[in-house]
N, C-alpha and C positions, 0 to 999 in steps of 0.2 A: 504494500500500500504506500502511496506517495505521501509526503509531508507537505501540506499546504500552508501558506502564510496568508493571514487575513488582517485587514486594518479597517477600523470603524471610520466612516466618512464624517460622523458627527463629533465624536470626542477624540479621535486619533489613537484609541486603544489598539494594540496589535496582539496577535496570538498566532500560534502554530498548531495545526491539528493533523494527526495521522488519520487519513480518511480514504475511503475507496475512490476509484476513478469516477464513479457516478455520483459523488457527493455534490449537493447544490453549491453554487458559487456565492450565495449570500445566506446569511443567517443573523439572528438577533445578537446584539452586542451585550455581553455580560456586564459591562461597566455602566453604560448609560441607558440600557434597555431599549434602544432603537430597534424596531422590529426587523428591519433589513439593513442595519447599519454596517455589519461586517461584510466586506467584499474581498474576494480572493484577489491576491496580488500576483503580478507577474514576477517571478524570481528565477534565479539561476539554479539549474539542476545540479546537484552534487552527486556524482557517481564516478566510479573508477573502473576502467576496463582491466580485467586480470584474467589469468588462465592461459591455456595454450593457444598461441596464434594471434591474439589481438593485443595491441599495445596502445599507449596514449596517443600516438601519432595517427591513429585510425587506419593503420596499414597492417597487413599481415606479413609475417615472415614467410618467404617461399619454402615450400616443403622440400625436404632433402631428396625426394624421389623425382621432383620436377627437373627435367633436363632442358637445356637450350636447344632450339631447332638445329638440326644438322645442316652444315653449310651447303651440302649438295641437294637440299630439298627446297622446293618452292621457287617462285618468280625471282625473288631477291638474289638468288645464287645462279640463276640461269638454267636450272635443272628441268624446267618444264617446256622450254622451247618457245615461250611466248615472246612476241616482238618487244614487249616492254622490258624483258630481261636482258636484251642485248644480243640475242641469237636468233637465227632464222627458224623456220619450221623444223620440227624434230626430224632429224635424219638428213637435212639439206646440207649441213656443214658450212653454210654461208651466213654472214651476219645480216640482220634485218636492215632495210633501207629507210 
């Protein structure tokens, strides 16, 4: 359950409540008894990412089993014969014009 911050618009009283996500955004102020005085405030979420794989920078560490693509595979290395890769059609042996 999240911790919500509330502040009374009438008297300025503030409080924190541990409530469910479906809790109402307004309720009565315990200090001045305003019926809908306490309003939920926008505040910073305080959480920490921990555990395997996720870090504070919101990035994951590459898994040890992940390998870089092989240089002879794909257009970037010219292995497919595509004109964008700098070689002609497969088997032609001539560069693309």
